[in-house]
N, C-alpha and C positions, 0 to 999 in steps of 0.2 A: 271222392277220399283224394283224388290226386291233384285235383283244383287248391282245394286244401291244406295240403302238402305243400304245394309249391307256394300258395301263397306262407304260409309259416315260416318258410325257409325262407323267402323275401323279406318277410316281416324280422326275421331274425340275422338276416345279415342286414340289412337295412338299417335294424336295431344294433348292431355292433357296429356297423359303420358311423350312426351317430354319437355313440359311446365314443367311438375313435375321434370324432373328430371335436367332443365336448373335452376328451384329455388334451387333445392340440392345444384348444381353445387356452383352458384352464393353465396349461405350460405356458402359454403366449401372455398371456395375461399377468402371468407371475413376475415374467423378464422383462414383460413392458415395467409394470412397476420398480422394480428391480433397476431398471433403464431412469426414471422418473427420477428416484433417491440418488443413482449416483450424477446425474444432471445437476440437484439439487445442490449437491454438496457440491458441484465443482461452482454454479454458482455463487453460492455461498462464498465459497474459496475466494471468487473471483472480486466479488464482491470487496471481501477483506483486505485482500491486496491493491484494490483500487483504492480504498481509503489510507492504507500505509500507504499508500504511495503520495495520495493528497497529502498529509500528515507531513509529508520528509521533505515534499516538496515547499508548503508553506516554512518549513526551518528551515531549509535550506534559504528561501527568500528572505527570512526573517534576519539570518545570519550573514546573508549576502550586504543587507543593505547597514548592519550595527559595524563589517569591515569597511565599507564604504564611508560611514561616518566615523566611523575610528582614523583610516586615515585621512577626511578632511582636518579634523582634529589636533591631527599630528603634522599635519601640511602646517596649519595654523602656528600652533608649538612652535616649530623649528624656522619659520618665517619672524615672529615675537623676539627668539634667540636672537637670530642675525642681527634683528633692530638694536638690541639690548649687549652686548656682547661683555662678558664675565658674570650673567644674569646665573651660570649654570654651578658659575666657582664655590669653593670655602671660600669663607675671609680669609682673609689675610694674604690670599694668593696675591701673584705678581698681576692679573688683567682684572685682580678685584678694586675698584675704584676705591683708593683713600678716603678716611675719613678726615673731613674736615680739621681744622686747627682749631682746637679748644670745643670738641665735643660736638658730638650730634645734635 
């Protein structure tokens, strides 16, 4: 009887110990699932930021190219204006060449 009582006590103690371990395992699994969800959310946010940065970089590069092209066109227009003085002046101004006698 004593042996049976000791065995029962041992089993209930171990059983209680197993239930405590099982409860800790369930809590750890829940914490792990929550951590995985946070990691997934962080990875998605990082991916979205990377895509936004890539789009912004592409837009910046395009605008930089356009600015360079506009600068080249402006330089070309200024060079042409220097070659032909009075081109931008309104008709009849002092720098505009006079029409030849007898009309155009």
